[in-house]
N, C-alpha and C positions, 0 to 999 in steps of 0.2 A: 265151582263160578270167579272171578274175579270180585272185586270192591267195585258195585257201581258207580261209586267217587270218583275211580279214576281210570281216566284211561288214556291209552296206548295209540300215538299220533305223534306227526312228523310237524318239526315245528324249521316255514321257513326259516330264510339264511339270511334272505334280504329285509323280512319287516318285523319279522319272530310272531306270523298268523300262523293257531296252531290248526288245521286238520286233518282231515281222519286218517288211520293208519293207510287205506288203501289209496290216498288223491296222491295222485300225481303232476298237480299246476297247485297254486297258493288262491284259492278264490279269491283273497283279494286284490294283490301287484299282479298272479299269471308268471308268478318264481316256476322254472319246472322243481319239482321237489324231488330229485332224482338221490338215492343210495346208493349205486349202479356208477361203476366207469363208463358203461355206455348206454345210449335208452335202448329199452325191451322193443323189441319186434311185437308191433299190437296185432293179439289176436284179435282175428276177424275171419267172420264164420266162412266157410266152403262157398257158401251160396252168392256171396257177394267181394268172393274175392276176387284180383281182375286178374282173367284170363293171359294180358300186357306180359313183354316179359320183366322180370322183376326192375331191372335199372330202366325204364321210363317210365317219371313220375306221372301219380293221378291225377283226372281233369276235374273243375272244378265241380261236375257232378257227379267225378263217383265218389269225391268225394263226402259232399252230399250222403249220399246213399250209405257208404262206411256209416257215418253219424248218425246216420235216422236207425240201420242194420245190431249198433256197440249200444246205443244207451236211445230204446224209444223217447218219448214222452210221457209222461203222465195222461193216463185216460181223463179223459174231457179236456186236456190243456192243451193251447193252443200249441203248435208246431212252433220252435224257434228256428230260424234265417239258420240257410247254413250257417253260416260265420259269425254266426252267436257262441259269447262261449259257457262251457255251464261248470256252474262250479262244485258239479256234485263231485263225488269221492270215483276216480276211477278214468270220469267223462276226459273226452278229448279235446285237445286244444281249438281252439276259435277258425284255424288249416290245415286242422283235421288232423291225425296221427304222426308223430314225427316218429317214422321209421323208417332201419336205413331204405326199407324194402318197396317204400312210398313214394319217399321223402326226401337226400343224402345231404348232410350235412355241408353246410356249406355257408356257416351265417360266422362272420371274421369274430363277429360278441357272442358265440356261446359260452364264454367267460362266466358273463353275466349271470345263465343258472345253472349255475352251478358243477359245466364239465367244459373242461381241456378244448381248448381253439382243434377245431375241426371233426369234432364229436372222437374227442382218443385218439387218436392218428399220433404214432411213435416220431419223440421229437425228431429222430433223424432222418425226418418224412415233410415236416415242418418247412415252410419256407423264413429269408428270416427277418421279414413282415411280422409269422406269426411269432416267434420266436420273440421278437420283440414286444412285442401286443401281449405276451404268455407275461416275461417281466415288468410291467406297469405295475402286477398287486402284488400279494404278501401270496406265498404259497407256502399251502398248511403244512405241518410240517411230518406227519400220522397220513397221509396220502398222496405230496408233494402236487394237487392241486389247485391250481390262480384263483385267490378270494377275490372276488371286487373292494375295493375303496366302502369303507362306507357297511359290511357283511358283520356279524357276528358270530356269525358260524361256518365250516367248511361245507358249501352247500350237494360235495360226495361224499362225504364220513360223518358230517352230521360235527368234528373234533368244533370248540369253540374259538373266535381269534382272543388268542392273550393280550391281556388287557394295556401290556406296555405300544404293544402294535397299535389299538387302537384308537387311546390316546399318548400317543408319543413329544418326548415336549422334544424339542434343536436341545441341543446341548455347545459351550464351547468348545471347543477346540482341544481348551486352558482357561482355568482358571487366572490367566496373566488376560484373559478378554472383556472381562467381567470387567462394565464400568462401574459400580459398586466396587468394588476391589483393589489396591495403592496399592505403589513398592517405594520404595525407600534406596537410591544407588548414594553411595560412596562418592564424594569429591573429595573431601582431602580424608584421607585415611592412612598416611606413616608408610606406604606400599601396597596398601589395597587399596587402593580404588580402584573404582567402575561398578566393585564387590553391590550384586543387588537381593536386595531383598523384601518378596514376597509376600504384603499381610493379608491372607488368605486368612486366618483367625479371628474369634471373637477380642485379644485380648493380646495385643506385644510390650512386651518388656522390655526397656532397653536397658541396658546397667553392666559390669563386669562379670555380672552372666544372667539368661534368662532367652527370651525367643532371638531378640538381639543383640549381642553382649562381644565387645573391647575392655577382653581382662589386663592390655597391655596399655589402656589410655588410664596415668593417674588420676586423671581430673573429671575420672569420671563415675560415676557414687554407685554403688552394688547392686541398687535399685533407683536411678535414676531417673527413666519417662516413664508412662504409655501412651503406645498408640491406640487406642483405640476406637469400634464407628457407633453415629451418635444418626440417627433418622436416615442415612444412606449417607453422613460424610463422616469426613477421617477427623477425630482429633488428638495433641497428645496434649497431655497431661504433665506436670512435673510432680514430682512422688517425692516430695522434701530433697531434696537432691543440693549439698556441698554449693555446685554454679551454676543452678540455675540451667534452663534452654533457652537458648536465643531463635527470632524468628526472620529475616531479612525487611528488614522495611519496604514496603511499594510506597514512595512517592513519600508518604507526611505521615507521620502518628503523634497524635497525645500521651506528653509522659508528665508524669507526675512526680515532684524531688524527689528523692530515692529509690528512682525508678536507677538502672543498672543496662548500658548499651556498649559495642564493640564497633573497632571501629581499626582496620586491618589488622595488625593486634596489637591494638590499644584494649584497656578495658576502660571506661569512667564510669561516674557516678553523679548524678545530677542533684546537687544539693546546694535548698532554699542560702539568702544571704542571713549572714550568722544577726541577733540582734544586736544594736553599739552600746557597750559598753563601755564605753572612753569619758567615763561621770570623772572628777577626785574624788581623792581615796579619803579616810575618814577626818584627813587631818589637812584639806583640799588642795595634795600637787598632784595636778595631772601624770597620765601617763606622756613620758614623751615615744613618739611614734610615728611614720611613714605620712604626708598625706594620704587623707583617705578620698573617693570618689564614689560620686554615687551605686551603687550597682543591686540587677533585680533579681538576679541568678549569680551561681559559679559551678566547674565541672573539678573533679577531685577526678587522678587518674588515680588506680588500684593499682599499686604490684602483686605479685604472690606472693601471701599467706593473708590478706585483708588490711595491708599497711593505702597507705594514702602514699601518692609521690607528687606531680604536679600538681597546686591550686592553680586554676585562671581565675580572673570574678569579670565580668563584664562589667562592658564600659555604662553599656547602654540596656537593649532589650534584643541583641542577634550578640552571639557568639558561635564563630566558624573554626573550624578546625578540621586539620589537614597536614598535609608533606611539607611546603612553602603558602607563604603569602595570610597568613589566618590567624586569629589570638591563639592558638594553639596546635601550634604545628612541629611536627615527626621526621626533619629530611631523613632519618638513617632507616623508618618503617619504609618496607617495601613494597610490600598493600597496604602501601595507603596512600591514594591521589590526590593531586595537587588543592582539588578544594571535594576532599571529602564528605561532608557533612556541617552543618544549622545547626544549632539550638535557639530559639524565641521562645519570647515574651511578651503576652498581650494579652491585657483586661485577670492578668494571678495565674494565664491559662501559661501552657509548654509546651513547645512542638519541635519536636526531631522531625527533622528533615534531609533523602540521598540527595544528591547532588548528580544522581548518575553512576556515582562510583562505582567502580572495574570489579572492583570486591563488595559490595555493598557494604549499609550497617545497618544491624542488628540490635535488639531491643527485645532483654527477659520479660520473659511473660509473669504473670504476678501467681498462675494457677494453673490455667489451660486456654486450647487457644483450636480453633477449627482454621482447618487448612485446604492448602485449595488446590491444583495443577500447581505445577512449576515453583511454589512456596520451596526455599533452602534453609536446614537448620543449622542451628550450633548442637553440635549436644558434646561439651570436652573439646579438646582437638577432635571431630572428625563431624566435618559436615555433610551434612544429609543437603537432596533434595526429592522431591513429594513427585511420585509421576504417576496421575492417573488417565484414564480412559477418557476422561468427559474436562474437555477443557472447560 
């Protein structure tokens, strides 16, 4: 004798309701609890077996008689109406026994009860519409029976539906479609133009070695910069490189004395005007010099190695840089626009403005900088463009 604490039965594939082992239908939702490929012929006593040919469906009166013969009501209980649903194990469905003899299967939605369309007929006999209906559902890997959406078990063999099917997540064709991932496109790379670097990891070290490496560029430090994500946004950080990371100016940005910026192929540094030192020496003699003009700041050209090239002091509060007609001109620089950029001082604050130059003006970042789609960066002699799937 088994342990009374355990009961063997059948779990409904639609609503998980437990029923006894002899139950044919779920008492809660009416789903057929079938364990075989085809529905079994209902055992009808000979006294009520219809004498008509087996192919003819039973009438409503005959079904009522069959229901009473198979499942009589309890003593003293009121008889159930002919189409009432009886939840007792072995009871017939509301519209009578579903037997191939009494009622052939013709319901195209029979897959909702755990059976193949048309009562399990071979697929070669199914119409194209039936095959399309069958293909709408997950197919059980054990018995190849379609399982309707939302069901946790196969209604035919009871095999659980895999969790990845029940809770399937839609994937991208590629990580490059992920809106939270970015790419670096090499714009100027001395023969490597157009190379794309997909930033799909947490961090991406750029240098003469690393995830993004430029071993042939002598102006790139071994560990130059790092690209990483913070709050779902790409950020670049200078890792203490010798030549820094420069980002293209969008319109105007505020800069400070000592800041470096690029225009064309020239590197500049903004410096304040030095304090006056033209007083007399100990014996009262003054140093002879050119006439001095009031100046708010000066811009120094920085040569390779860090030496200072040309120095221009502003005559007022604005200094223009370009290829011609400016305060600081570079007629031989093919990457410099005619009116490239301007440095302006107002109330002790300095502003760098790009005048829609063809190649842009770039300012060196101080530590790190969040990036957006379309940003341009100089690392060594390499020009990179940031691309994301979110503009």
